[in-house]
All heavy atoms as a GROMACS GRO file, in nm:
protein
  589
    1MET      N    1 -10.439  -0.662   3.536
    1MET     CA    2 -10.469  -0.612   3.669
    1MET      C    3 -10.365  -0.510   3.714
    1MET      O    4 -10.401  -0.408   3.771
    1MET     CB    5 -10.469  -0.726   3.770
    1MET     CG    6 -10.574  -0.830   3.754
    1MET     SD    7 -10.735  -0.757   3.756
    1MET     CE    8 -10.808  -0.855   3.633
    2LYS      N    9 -10.239  -0.542   3.689
    2LYS     CA   10 -10.131  -0.452   3.731
    2LYS      C   11 -10.146  -0.316   3.665
    2LYS      O   12 -10.132  -0.212   3.730
    2LYS     CB   13  -9.997  -0.516   3.695
    2LYS     CG   14  -9.878  -0.435   3.734
    2LYS     CD   15  -9.750  -0.509   3.698
    2LYS     CE   16  -9.630  -0.425   3.729
    2LYS     NZ   17  -9.505  -0.493   3.695
    3ASP      N   18 -10.178  -0.314   3.536
    3ASP     CA   19 -10.192  -0.188   3.464
    3ASP      C   20 -10.311  -0.108   3.514
    3ASP      O   21 -10.304   0.015   3.524
    3ASP     CB   22 -10.207  -0.214   3.314
    3ASP     CG   23 -10.082  -0.275   3.253
    3ASP    OD1   24  -9.973  -0.251   3.306
    3ASP    OD2   25 -10.095  -0.346   3.153
    4LEU      N   26 -10.421  -0.175   3.546
    4LEU     CA   27 -10.539  -0.106   3.598
    4LEU      C   28 -10.508  -0.041   3.733
    4LEU      O   29 -10.543   0.075   3.756
    4LEU     CB   30 -10.656  -0.204   3.612
    4LEU     CG   31 -10.783  -0.149   3.673
    4LEU    CD1   32 -10.840  -0.035   3.590
    4LEU    CD2   33 -10.885  -0.260   3.690
    5LEU      N   34 -10.442  -0.114   3.822
    5LEU     CA   35 -10.406  -0.060   3.952
    5LEU      C   36 -10.310   0.057   3.938
    5LEU      O   37 -10.325   0.160   4.005
    5LEU     CB   38 -10.345  -0.170   4.040
    5LEU     CG   39 -10.303  -0.128   4.180
    5LEU    CD1   40 -10.422  -0.074   4.259
    5LEU    CD2   41 -10.240  -0.246   4.253
    6LEU      N   42 -10.214   0.044   3.850
    6LEU     CA   43 -10.118   0.152   3.825
    6LEU      C   44 -10.190   0.277   3.773
    6LEU      O   45 -10.163   0.388   3.818
    6LEU     CB   46 -10.012   0.104   3.725
    6LEU     CG   47  -9.886   0.186   3.710
    6LEU    CD1   48  -9.810   0.191   3.841
    6LEU    CD2   49  -9.799   0.126   3.602
    7TYR      N   50 -10.283   0.259   3.681
    7TYR     CA   51 -10.359   0.371   3.626
    7TYR      C   52 -10.440   0.442   3.733
    7TYR      O   53 -10.439   0.566   3.743
    7TYR     CB   54 -10.450   0.320   3.513
    7TYR     CG   55 -10.540   0.425   3.457
    7TYR    CD1   56 -10.494   0.520   3.366
    7TYR    CD2   57 -10.674   0.431   3.495
    7TYR    CE1   58 -10.576   0.617   3.315
    7TYR    CE2   59 -10.759   0.528   3.443
    7TYR     CZ   60 -10.709   0.621   3.354
    7TYR     OH   61 -10.791   0.718   3.304
    8MET      N   62 -10.510   0.365   3.815
    8MET     CA   63 -10.593   0.426   3.920
    8MET      C   64 -10.507   0.502   4.021
    8MET      O   65 -10.539   0.614   4.058
    8MET     CB   66 -10.676   0.319   3.993
    8MET     CG   67 -10.790   0.265   3.912
    8MET     SD   68 -10.905   0.163   4.005
    8MET     CE   69 -10.802   0.029   4.057
    9ALA      N   70 -10.397   0.441   4.063
    9ALA     CA   71 -10.311   0.504   4.164
    9ALA      C   72 -10.247   0.631   4.110
    9ALA      O   73 -10.239   0.732   4.182
    9ALA     CB   74 -10.206   0.406   4.210
   10LYS      N   75 -10.199   0.629   3.987
   10LYS     CA   76 -10.134   0.747   3.930
   10LYS      C   77 -10.230   0.865   3.919
   10LYS      O   78 -10.189   0.979   3.927
   10LYS     CB   79 -10.074   0.715   3.794
   10LYS     CG   80  -9.944   0.641   3.804
   10LYS     CD   81  -9.879   0.628   3.670
   10LYS     CE   82  -9.742   0.564   3.685
   10LYS     NZ   83  -9.667   0.565   3.561
   11ASN      N   84 -10.358   0.838   3.900
   11ASN     CA   85 -10.455   0.946   3.889
   11ASN      C   86 -10.502   0.998   4.025
   11ASN      O   87 -10.567   1.103   4.030
   11ASN     CB   88 -10.576   0.901   3.806
   11ASN     CG   89 -10.543   0.898   3.660
   11ASN    OD1   90 -10.510   1.000   3.601
   11ASN    ND2   91 -10.550   0.780   3.600
   12LEU      N   92 -10.467   0.931   4.132
   12LEU     CA   93 -10.505   0.974   4.266
   12LEU      C   94 -10.399   1.060   4.333
   12LEU      O   95 -10.432   1.145   4.415
   12LEU     CB   96 -10.534   0.854   4.355
   12LEU     CG   97 -10.662   0.776   4.329
   12LEU    CD1   98 -10.664   0.649   4.412
   12LEU    CD2   99 -10.783   0.862   4.357
   13VAL      N  100 -10.274   1.040   4.300
   13VAL     CA  101 -10.164   1.101   4.376
   13VAL      C  102 -10.111   1.228   4.310
   13VAL      O  103 -10.138   1.254   4.192
   13VAL     CB  104 -10.048   1.001   4.395
   13VAL    CG1  105 -10.094   0.879   4.472
   13VAL    CG2  106  -9.990   0.959   4.262
   14ASP      N  107 -10.033   1.305   4.386
   14ASP     CA  108  -9.969   1.426   4.335
   14ASP      C  109  -9.837   1.395   4.265
   14ASP      O  110  -9.792   1.472   4.180
   14ASP     CB  111  -9.941   1.524   4.450
   14ASP     CG  112 -10.068   1.586   4.503
   14ASP    OD1  113 -10.167   1.597   4.427
   14ASP    OD2  114 -10.070   1.623   4.623
   15ASN      N  115  -9.772   1.284   4.303
   15ASN     CA  116  -9.643   1.247   4.246
   15ASN      C  117  -9.656   1.112   4.174
   15ASN      O  118  -9.617   1.008   4.228
   15ASN     CB  119  -9.540   1.239   4.360
   15ASN     CG  120  -9.401   1.220   4.308
   15ASN    OD1  121  -9.376   1.220   4.188
   15ASN    ND2  122  -9.307   1.205   4.400
   16PRO      N  123  -9.709   1.111   4.051
   16PRO     CA  124  -9.734   0.983   3.982
   16PRO      C  125  -9.607   0.908   3.944
   16PRO      O  126  -9.611   0.786   3.923
   16PRO     CB  127  -9.813   1.023   3.857
   16PRO     CG  128  -9.789   1.167   3.839
   16PRO     CD  129  -9.758   1.224   3.973
   17ASP      N  130  -9.492   0.976   3.939
   17ASP     CA  131  -9.367   0.908   3.906
   17ASP      C  132  -9.322   0.815   4.017
   17ASP      O  133  -9.244   0.722   3.993
   17ASP     CB  134  -9.258   1.010   3.876
   17ASP     CG  135  -9.290   1.092   3.752
   17ASP    OD1  136  -9.362   1.041   3.664
   17ASP    OD2  137  -9.244   1.207   3.745
   18ALA      N  138  -9.368   0.837   4.140
   18ALA     CA  139  -9.328   0.754   4.253
   18ALA      C  140  -9.416   0.631   4.270
   18ALA      O  141  -9.392   0.550   4.359
   18ALA     CB  142  -9.331   0.838   4.381
   19VAL      N  143  -9.518   0.615   4.187
   19VAL     CA  144  -9.608   0.500   4.199
   19VAL      C  145  -9.547   0.379   4.131
   19VAL      O  146  -9.499   0.387   4.019
   19VAL     CB  147  -9.745   0.533   4.134
   19VAL    CG1  148  -9.836   0.411   4.136
   19VAL    CG2  149  -9.811   0.649   4.204
   20SER      N  150  -9.550   0.266   4.202
   20SER     CA  151  -9.504   0.141   4.142
   20SER      C  152  -9.591   0.026   4.191
   20SER      O  153  -9.644   0.028   4.302
   20SER     CB  154  -9.357   0.114   4.177
   20SER     OG  155  -9.343   0.088   4.314
   21VAL      N  156  -9.605  -0.073   4.105
   21VAL     CA  157  -9.684  -0.191   4.138
   21VAL      C  158  -9.599  -0.313   4.107
   21VAL      O  159  -9.546  -0.326   3.996
   21VAL     CB  160  -9.816  -0.196   4.057
   21VAL    CG1  161  -9.891  -0.325   4.086
   21VAL    CG2  162  -9.902  -0.076   4.085
   22SER      N  163  -9.585  -0.402   4.205
   22SER     CA  164  -9.516  -0.528   4.180
   22SER      C  165  -9.618  -0.641   4.187
   22SER      O  166  -9.712  -0.636   4.266
   22SER     CB  167  -9.403  -0.550   4.281
   22SER     OG  168  -9.454  -0.554   4.412
   23GLN      N  169  -9.597  -0.741   4.104
   23GLN     CA  170  -9.693  -0.851   4.093
   23GLN      C  171  -9.622  -0.984   4.114
   23GLN      O  172  -9.518  -1.009   4.055
   23GLN     CB  173  -9.757  -0.849   3.954
   23GLN     CG  174  -9.852  -0.963   3.928
   23GLN     CD  175  -9.920  -0.950   3.792
   23GLN    OE1  176  -9.942  -0.842   3.744
   23GLN    NE2  177  -9.952  -1.063   3.733
   24THR      N  178  -9.681  -1.068   4.198
   24THR     CA  179  -9.633  -1.204   4.216
   24THR      C  180  -9.753  -1.297   4.203
   24THR      O  181  -9.866  -1.260   4.233
   24THR     CB  182  -9.566  -1.224   4.354
   24THR    OG1  183  -9.658  -1.186   4.456
   24THR    CG2  184  -9.440  -1.142   4.367
   25GLU      N  185  -9.726  -1.417   4.157
   25GLU     CA  186  -9.833  -1.516   4.140
   25GLU      C  187  -9.795  -1.645   4.212
   25GLU      O  188  -9.678  -1.683   4.216
   25GLU     CB  189  -9.854  -1.545   3.992
   25GLU     CG  190  -9.906  -1.427   3.914
   25GLU     CD  191  -9.935  -1.461   3.768
   25GLU    OE1  192  -9.986  -1.572   3.745
   25GLU    OE2  193  -9.907  -1.378   3.683
   26ASP      N  194  -9.895  -1.709   4.269
   26ASP     CA  195  -9.876  -1.840   4.329
   26ASP      C  196 -10.005  -1.919   4.311
   26ASP      O  197 -10.094  -1.879   4.236
   26ASP     CB  198  -9.833  -1.831   4.475
   26ASP     CG  199  -9.934  -1.759   4.563
   26ASP    OD1  200 -10.044  -1.728   4.516
   26ASP    OD2  201  -9.902  -1.734   4.681
   27GLU      N  202 -10.017  -2.031   4.380
   27GLU     CA  203 -10.136  -2.116   4.363
   27GLU      C  204 -10.263  -2.052   4.418
   27GLU      O  205 -10.373  -2.089   4.380
   27GLU     CB  206 -10.114  -2.253   4.428
   27GLU     CG  207 -10.096  -2.250   4.578
   27GLU     CD  208  -9.953  -2.222   4.622
   27GLU    OE1  209  -9.861  -2.220   4.540
   27GLU    OE2  210  -9.935  -2.199   4.743
   28ASP      N  211 -10.248  -1.952   4.504
   28ASP     CA  212 -10.365  -1.883   4.560
   28ASP      C  213 -10.416  -1.772   4.470
   28ASP      O  214 -10.526  -1.722   4.490
   28ASP     CB  215 -10.331  -1.823   4.697
   28ASP     CG  216 -10.305  -1.930   4.802
   28ASP    OD1  217 -10.361  -2.040   4.788
   28ASP    OD2  218 -10.229  -1.903   4.895
   29GLY      N  219 -10.339  -1.728   4.373
   29GLY     CA  220 -10.380  -1.622   4.283
   29GLY      C  221 -10.271  -1.520   4.262
   29GLY      O  222 -10.153  -1.547   4.281
   30ILE      N  223 -10.313  -1.401   4.225
   30ILE     CA  224 -10.221  -1.292   4.196
   30ILE      C  225 -10.214  -1.199   4.315
   30ILE      O  226 -10.317  -1.164   4.373
   30ILE     CB  227 -10.266  -1.215   4.070
   30ILE    CG1  228 -10.272  -1.308   3.949
   30ILE    CG2  229 -10.174  -1.097   4.042
   30ILE    CD1  230 -10.338  -1.248   3.828
   31PHE      N  231 -10.094  -1.155   4.351
   31PHE     CA  232 -10.072  -1.065   4.462
   31PHE      C  233 -10.009  -0.938   4.409
   31PHE      O  234  -9.902  -0.942   4.348
   31PHE     CB  235  -9.981  -1.133   4.566
   31PHE     CG  236  -9.960  -1.050   4.689
   31PHE    CD1  237 -10.059  -1.036   4.784
   31PHE    CD2  238  -9.839  -0.986   4.710
   31PHE    CE1  239 -10.039  -0.960   4.896
   31PHE    CE2  240  -9.817  -0.910   4.821
   31PHE     CZ  241  -9.918  -0.896   4.916
   32LEU      N  242 -10.076  -0.823   4.427
   32LEU     CA  243 -10.026  -0.695   4.381
   32LEU      C  244  -9.986  -0.608   4.499
   32LEU      O  245 -10.064  -0.596   4.594
   32LEU     CB  246 -10.132  -0.622   4.299
   32LEU     CG  247 -10.182  -0.691   4.173
   32LEU    CD1  248 -10.299  -0.615   4.113
   32LEU    CD2  249 -10.071  -0.704   4.072
   33GLU      N  250  -9.867  -0.549   4.493
   33GLU     CA  251  -9.820  -0.456   4.596
   33GLU      C  252  -9.811  -0.318   4.536
   33GLU      O  253  -9.740  -0.297   4.439
   33GLU     CB  254  -9.681  -0.497   4.647
   33GLU     CG  255  -9.683  -0.592   4.758
   33GLU     CD  256  -9.544  -0.610   4.819
   33GLU    OE1  257  -9.448  -0.546   4.773
   33GLU    OE2  258  -9.533  -0.689   4.912
   34LEU      N  259  -9.883  -0.224   4.594
   34LEU     CA  260  -9.884  -0.084   4.548
   34LEU      C  261  -9.795  -0.002   4.639
   34LEU      O  262  -9.810  -0.005   4.761
   34LEU     CB  263 -10.026  -0.030   4.549
   34LEU     CG  264 -10.045   0.118   4.519
   34LEU    CD1  265 -10.000   0.151   4.376
   34LEU    CD2  266 -10.189   0.160   4.539
   35ARG      N  267  -9.702   0.071   4.579
   35ARG     CA  268  -9.614   0.161   4.654
   35ARG      C  269  -9.630   0.302   4.599
   35ARG      O  270  -9.630   0.321   4.477
   35ARG     CB  271  -9.468   0.119   4.640
   35ARG     CG  272  -9.438  -0.013   4.704
   35ARG     CD  273  -9.289  -0.047   4.690
   35ARG     NE  274  -9.264  -0.184   4.734
   35ARG     CZ  275  -9.243  -0.220   4.859
   35ARG    NH1  276  -9.244  -0.129   4.954
   35ARG    NH2  277  -9.220  -0.345   4.890
   36VAL      N  278  -9.647   0.398   4.691
   36VAL     CA  279  -9.657   0.539   4.653
   36VAL      C  280  -9.563   0.620   4.742
   36VAL      O  281  -9.512   0.569   4.842
   36VAL     CB  282  -9.803   0.592   4.666
   36VAL    CG1  283  -9.896   0.521   4.572
   36VAL    CG2  284  -9.853   0.582   4.808
   37ALA      N  285  -9.544   0.746   4.708
   37ALA     CA  286  -9.462   0.834   4.790
   37ALA      C  287  -9.528   0.851   4.926
   37ALA      O  288  -9.651   0.849   4.937
   37ALA     CB  289  -9.446   0.969   4.722
   38PRO      N  290  -9.450   0.868   5.033
   38PRO     CA  291  -9.508   0.880   5.168
   38PRO      C  292  -9.610   0.993   5.181
   38PRO      O  293  -9.711   0.977   5.250
   38PRO     CB  294  -9.386   0.907   5.257
   38PRO     CG  295  -9.271   0.850   5.183
   38PRO     CD  296  -9.303   0.865   5.036
   39GLU      N  297  -9.587   1.103   5.111
   39GLU     CA  298  -9.683   1.214   5.122
   39GLU      C  299  -9.813   1.188   5.047
   39GLU      O  300  -9.913   1.257   5.070
   39GLU     CB  301  -9.620   1.346   5.073
   39GLU     CG  302  -9.576   1.344   4.930
   39GLU     CD  303  -9.432   1.297   4.909
   39GLU    OE1  304  -9.368   1.249   5.006
   39GLU    OE2  305  -9.384   1.306   4.796
   40ASP      N  306  -9.816   1.087   4.960
   40ASP     CA  307  -9.937   1.052   4.886
   40ASP      C  308 -10.014   0.934   4.948
   40ASP      O  309 -10.119   0.895   4.896
   40ASP     CB  310  -9.903   1.017   4.741
   40ASP     CG  311  -9.862   1.139   4.661
   40ASP    OD1  312  -9.913   1.249   4.691
   40ASP    OD2  313  -9.782   1.125   4.568
   41MET      N  314  -9.961   0.879   5.054
   41MET     CA  315 -10.024   0.761   5.115
   41MET      C  316 -10.168   0.791   5.156
   41MET      O  317 -10.257   0.708   5.136
   41MET     CB  318  -9.942   0.715   5.236
   41MET     CG  319  -9.986   0.582   5.292
   41MET     SD  320  -9.973   0.445   5.178
   41MET     CE  321  -9.799   0.419   5.177
   42GLY      N  322 -10.194   0.906   5.213
   42GLY     CA  323 -10.330   0.941   5.256
   42GLY      C  324 -10.427   0.951   5.140
   42GLY      O  325 -10.545   0.920   5.155
   43LYS      N  326 -10.380   0.992   5.024
   43LYS     CA  327 -10.467   1.004   4.908
   43LYS      C  328 -10.507   0.867   4.854
   43LYS      O  329 -10.616   0.852   4.798
   43LYS     CB  330 -10.398   1.084   4.799
   43LYS     CG  331 -10.384   1.229   4.838
   43LYS     CD  332 -10.322   1.308   4.727
   43LYS     CE  333 -10.333   1.452   4.762
   43LYS     NZ  334 -10.217   1.526   4.775
   44VAL      N  335 -10.421   0.769   4.870
   44VAL     CA  336 -10.452   0.634   4.821
   44VAL      C  337 -10.538   0.559   4.921
   44VAL      O  338 -10.624   0.481   4.883
   44VAL     CB  339 -10.321   0.557   4.792
   44VAL    CG1  340 -10.349   0.413   4.755
   44VAL    CG2  341 -10.245   0.625   4.680
   45ILE      N  342 -10.517   0.585   5.050
   45ILE     CA  343 -10.594   0.513   5.152
   45ILE      C  344 -10.728   0.581   5.174
   45ILE      O  345 -10.831   0.514   5.185
   45ILE     CB  346 -10.514   0.504   5.282
   45ILE    CG1  347 -10.391   0.416   5.259
   45ILE    CG2  348 -10.600   0.447   5.395
   45ILE    CD1  349 -10.296   0.410   5.374
   46GLY      N  350 -10.731   0.712   5.183
   46GLY     CA  351 -10.856   0.784   5.204
   46GLY      C  352 -10.900   0.784   5.348
   46GLY      O  353 -10.840   0.719   5.435
   47ARG      N  354 -11.006   0.858   5.376
   47ARG     CA  355 -11.058   0.863   5.513
   47ARG      C  356 -11.118   0.730   5.551
   47ARG      O  357 -11.203   0.677   5.480
   47ARG     CB  358 -11.166   0.971   5.524
   47ARG     CG  359 -11.109   1.107   5.519
   47ARG     CD  360 -11.210   1.207   5.562
   47ARG     NE  361 -11.145   1.339   5.558
   47ARG     CZ  362 -11.206   1.450   5.583
   47ARG    NH1  363 -11.333   1.450   5.612
   47ARG    NH2  364 -11.140   1.564   5.577
   48GLN      N  365 -11.072   0.679   5.664
   48GLN     CA  366 -11.116   0.550   5.718
   48GLN      C  367 -11.100   0.437   5.616
   48GLN      O  368 -11.172   0.338   5.619
   48GLN     CB  369 -11.262   0.559   5.764
   48GLN     CG  370 -11.281   0.658   5.875
   48GLN     CD  371 -11.426   0.671   5.918
   48GLN    OE1  372 -11.516   0.615   5.856
   48GLN    NE2  373 -11.448   0.746   6.023
   49GLY      N  374 -11.004   0.453   5.523
   49GLY     CA  375 -10.973   0.347   5.428
   49GLY      C  376 -11.072   0.331   5.315
   49GLY      O  377 -11.074   0.229   5.247
   50ARG      N  378 -11.155   0.431   5.291
   50ARG     CA  379 -11.260   0.420   5.189
   50ARG      C  380 -11.204   0.404   5.048
   50ARG      O  381 -11.253   0.321   4.971
   50ARG     CB  382 -11.353   0.539   5.196
   50ARG     CG  383 -11.441   0.538   5.316
   50ARG     CD  384 -11.537   0.653   5.314
   50ARG     NE  385 -11.618   0.650   5.436
   50ARG     CZ  386 -11.661   0.757   5.498
   50ARG    NH1  387 -11.634   0.877   5.449
   50ARG    NH2  388 -11.732   0.747   5.607
   51ILE      N  389 -11.104   0.484   5.013
   51ILE     CA  390 -11.049   0.476   4.877
   51ILE      C  391 -10.978   0.343   4.857
   51ILE      O  392 -10.994   0.277   4.753
   51ILE     CB  393 -10.957   0.596   4.848
   51ILE    CG1  394 -11.039   0.725   4.849
   51ILE    CG2  395 -10.885   0.578   4.715
   51ILE    CD1  396 -10.958   0.851   4.835
   52ALA      N  397 -10.902   0.299   4.956
   52ALA     CA  398 -10.832   0.171   4.946
   52ALA      C  399 -10.933   0.057   4.931
   52ALA      O  400 -10.913  -0.035   4.851
   52ALA     CB  401 -10.746   0.148   5.070
   53ARG      N  402 -11.042   0.064   5.004
   53ARG     CA  403 -11.146  -0.039   4.996
   53ARG      C  404 -11.208  -0.042   4.856
   53ARG      O  405 -11.234  -0.148   4.800
   53ARG     CB  406 -11.251  -0.010   5.102
   53ARG     CG  407 -11.338  -0.126   5.136
   53ARG     CD  408 -11.430  -0.100   5.254
   53ARG     NE  409 -11.444   0.041   5.288
   53ARG     CZ  410 -11.419   0.091   5.409
   53ARG    NH1  411 -11.379   0.014   5.506
   53ARG    NH2  412 -11.435   0.220   5.434
   54GLU      N  413 -11.231   0.076   4.797
   54GLU     CA  414 -11.291   0.083   4.664
   54GLU      C  415 -11.192   0.037   4.556
   54GLU      O  416 -11.234  -0.028   4.459
   54GLU     CB  417 -11.339   0.225   4.634
   54GLU     CG  418 -11.457   0.266   4.720
   54GLU     CD  419 -11.575   0.174   4.708
   54GLU    OE1  420 -11.607   0.128   4.595
   54GLU    OE2  421 -11.637   0.144   4.811
   55ILE      N  422 -11.064   0.068   4.572
   55ILE     CA  423 -10.964   0.019   4.478
   55ILE      C  424 -10.964  -0.133   4.479
   55ILE      O  425 -10.966  -0.198   4.374
   55ILE     CB  426 -10.823   0.073   4.513
   55ILE    CG1  427 -10.814   0.222   4.481
   55ILE    CG2  428 -10.714  -0.005   4.440
   55ILE    CD1  429 -10.687   0.288   4.531
   56ARG      N  430 -10.964  -0.192   4.597
   56ARG     CA  431 -10.966  -0.338   4.609
   56ARG      C  432 -11.094  -0.397   4.550
   56ARG      O  433 -11.091  -0.503   4.486
   56ARG     CB  434 -10.952  -0.378   4.755
   56ARG     CG  435 -10.813  -0.353   4.809
   56ARG     CD  436 -10.798  -0.400   4.952
   56ARG     NE  437 -10.663  -0.377   4.998
   56ARG     CZ  438 -10.630  -0.294   5.097
   56ARG    NH1  439 -10.724  -0.226   5.161
   56ARG    NH2  440 -10.505  -0.278   5.133
   57ALA      N  441 -11.207  -0.330   4.568
   57ALA     CA  442 -11.334  -0.380   4.514
   57ALA      C  443 -11.333  -0.379   4.361
   57ALA      O  444 -11.381  -0.475   4.298
   57ALA     CB  445 -11.450  -0.295   4.568
   58ILE      N  446 -11.280  -0.274   4.302
   58ILE     CA  447 -11.273  -0.267   4.155
   58ILE      C  448 -11.182  -0.376   4.100
   58ILE      O  449 -11.218  -0.446   4.005
   58ILE     CB  450 -11.226  -0.127   4.110
   58ILE    CG1  451 -11.333  -0.023   4.142
   58ILE    CG2  452 -11.192  -0.126   3.961
   58ILE    CD1  453 -11.286   0.119   4.127
   59ILE      N  454 -11.064  -0.391   4.160
   59ILE     CA  455 -10.970  -0.494   4.115
   59ILE      C  456 -11.032  -0.632   4.131
   59ILE      O  457 -11.020  -0.717   4.042
   59ILE     CB  458 -10.836  -0.483   4.190
   59ILE    CG1  459 -10.767  -0.350   4.159
   59ILE    CG2  460 -10.744  -0.601   4.158
   59ILE    CD1  461 -10.718  -0.334   4.019
   60LYS      N  462 -11.098  -0.656   4.242
   60LYS     CA  463 -11.160  -0.786   4.267
   60LYS      C  464 -11.270  -0.815   4.165
   60LYS      O  465 -11.282  -0.927   4.115
   60LYS     CB  466 -11.218  -0.790   4.409
   60LYS     CG  467 -11.276  -0.924   4.446
   60LYS     CD  468 -11.325  -0.923   4.590
   60LYS     CE  469 -11.386  -1.057   4.625
   60LYS     NZ  470 -11.436  -1.059   4.762
   61ALA      N  471 -11.350  -0.714   4.131
   61ALA     CA  472 -11.459  -0.733   4.034
   61ALA      C  473 -11.404  -0.768   3.896
   61ALA      O  474 -11.455  -0.858   3.829
   61ALA     CB  475 -11.544  -0.608   4.027
   62VAL      N  476 -11.300  -0.698   3.853
   62VAL     CA  477 -11.239  -0.727   3.723
   62VAL      C  478 -11.175  -0.865   3.724
   62VAL      O  479 -11.186  -0.940   3.627
   62VAL     CB  480 -11.136  -0.618   3.686
   62VAL    CG1  481 -11.059  -0.654   3.560
   62VAL    CG2  482 -11.207  -0.484   3.667
   63ALA      N  483 -11.111  -0.900   3.834
   63ALA     CA  484 -11.046  -1.031   3.844
   63ALA      C  485 -11.149  -1.144   3.839
   63ALA      O  486 -11.128  -1.245   3.772
   63ALA     CB  487 -10.966  -1.040   3.973
   64GLN      N  488 -11.260  -1.129   3.909
   64GLN     CA  489 -11.364  -1.231   3.907
   64GLN      C  490 -11.422  -1.249   3.767
   64GLN      O  491 -11.453  -1.360   3.726
   64GLN     CB  492 -11.474  -1.197   4.006
   64GLN     CG  493 -11.437  -1.225   4.148
   64GLN     CD  494 -11.549  -1.191   4.245
   64GLN    OE1  495 -11.643  -1.120   4.212
   64GLN    NE2  496 -11.538  -1.243   4.366
   65ARG      N  497 -11.434  -1.140   3.696
   65ARG     CA  498 -11.484  -1.146   3.559
   65ARG      C  499 -11.391  -1.228   3.470
   65ARG      O  500 -11.433  -1.295   3.378
   65ARG     CB  501 -11.500  -1.006   3.503
   65ARG     CG  502 -11.567  -1.001   3.369
   65ARG     CD  503 -11.595  -0.860   3.330
   65ARG     NE  504 -11.719  -0.818   3.393
   65ARG     CZ  505 -11.787  -0.711   3.359
   65ARG    NH1  506 -11.740  -0.632   3.265
   65ARG    NH2  507 -11.900  -0.681   3.419
   66ASN      N  508 -11.261  -1.223   3.502
   66ASN     CA  509 -11.160  -1.298   3.427
   66ASN      C  510 -11.131  -1.435   3.488
   66ASN      O  511 -11.041  -1.504   3.442
   66ASN     CB  512 -11.030  -1.218   3.418
   66ASN     CG  513 -11.047  -1.092   3.337
   66ASN    OD1  514 -11.133  -1.084   3.250
   66ASN    ND2  515 -10.966  -0.992   3.364
   67GLY      N  516 -11.202  -1.471   3.594
   67GLY     CA  517 -11.182  -1.600   3.658
   67GLY      C  518 -11.054  -1.608   3.740
   67GLY      O  519 -10.994  -1.714   3.754
   68GLN      N  520 -11.008  -1.495   3.796
   68GLN     CA  521 -10.886  -1.492   3.874
   68GLN      C  522 -10.915  -1.447   4.016
   68GLN      O  523 -11.022  -1.394   4.045
   68GLN     CB  524 -10.787  -1.393   3.811
   68GLN     CG  525 -10.746  -1.426   3.671
   68GLN     CD  526 -10.664  -1.315   3.609
   68GLN    OE1  527 -10.687  -1.198   3.637
   68GLN    NE2  528 -10.568  -1.351   3.525
   69LYS      N  529 -10.817  -1.469   4.103
   69LYS     CA  530 -10.824  -1.416   4.238
   69LYS      C  531 -10.705  -1.323   4.258
   69LYS      O  532 -10.591  -1.362   4.238
   69LYS     CB  533 -10.818  -1.528   4.341
   69LYS     CG  534 -10.830  -1.477   4.482
   69LYS     CD  535 -10.827  -1.586   4.584
   69LYS     CE  536 -10.841  -1.520   4.721
   69LYS     NZ  537 -10.786  -1.598   4.825
   70VAL      N  538 -10.734  -1.197   4.294
   70VAL     CA  539 -10.630  -1.097   4.308
   70VAL      C  540 -10.638  -1.035   4.447
   70VAL      O  541 -10.747  -1.004   4.495
   70VAL     CB  542 -10.644  -0.987   4.200
   70VAL    CG1  543 -10.539  -0.880   4.221
   70VAL    CG2  544 -10.634  -1.045   4.063
   71THR      N  545 -10.523  -1.018   4.510
   71THR     CA  546 -10.512  -0.950   4.640
   71THR      C  547 -10.428  -0.825   4.620
   71THR      O  548 -10.322  -0.830   4.560
   71THR     CB  549 -10.444  -1.043   4.742
   71THR    OG1  550 -10.517  -1.165   4.750
   71THR    CG2  551 -10.440  -0.978   4.879
   72VAL      N  552 -10.477  -0.712   4.674
   72VAL     CA  553 -10.405  -0.585   4.662
   72VAL      C  554 -10.358  -0.544   4.801
   72VAL      O  555 -10.436  -0.542   4.896
   72VAL     CB  556 -10.496  -0.475   4.604
   72VAL    CG1  557 -10.423  -0.342   4.603
   72VAL    CG2  558 -10.543  -0.512   4.466
   73ASP      N  559 -10.230  -0.512   4.811
   73ASP     CA  560 -10.172  -0.465   4.937
   73ASP      C  561 -10.105  -0.329   4.912
   73ASP      O  562 -10.030  -0.315   4.817
   73ASP     CB  563 -10.068  -0.567   4.986
   73ASP     CG  564 -10.023  -0.538   5.128
   73ASP    OD1  565 -10.096  -0.470   5.201
   73ASP    OD2  566  -9.913  -0.583   5.163
   74ILE      N  567 -10.136  -0.232   4.997
   74ILE     CA  568 -10.076  -0.100   4.986
   74ILE      C  569  -9.961  -0.094   5.086
   74ILE      O  570  -9.982  -0.105   5.206
   74ILE     CB  571 -10.179   0.010   5.012
   74ILE    CG1  572 -10.293  -0.002   4.910
   74ILE    CG2  573 -10.114   0.147   5.005
   74ILE    CD1  574 -10.411   0.085   4.938
   75VAL      N  575  -9.840  -0.077   5.034
   75VAL     CA  576  -9.718  -0.083   5.116
   75VAL      C  577  -9.660   0.055   5.130
   75VAL      O  578  -9.657   0.134   5.036
   75VAL     CB  579  -9.614  -0.176   5.050
   75VAL    CG1  580  -9.490  -0.185   5.134
   75VAL    CG2  581  -9.672  -0.313   5.024
   76ASP      N  582  -9.613   0.087   5.252
   76ASP     CA  583  -9.550   0.218   5.272
   76ASP      C  584  -9.399   0.207   5.272
   76ASP      O  585  -9.340   0.108   5.276
   76ASP     CB  586  -9.596   0.282   5.402
   76ASP     CG  587  -9.584   0.192   5.522
   76ASP    OD1  588  -9.604   0.070   5.509
   76ASP    OD2  589  -9.554   0.243   5.631
   0.00000   0.00000   0.00000
């Protein structure tokens, strides 16, 4: 999941070197935190949050296929 999120984010932004994903796990599932450069935040979130919503939907679909629960948070 972490690699998929990293791949998607790096292809959306202008500064792919500033993209990082941290992963933590607990009894509720996997928690992914996406960090990008401040000037790329709009590219990851999109108008009215559309891109962020689609990123979360893709990650959730792949996670369900693997029997996992994943939460994605975009941190500034």
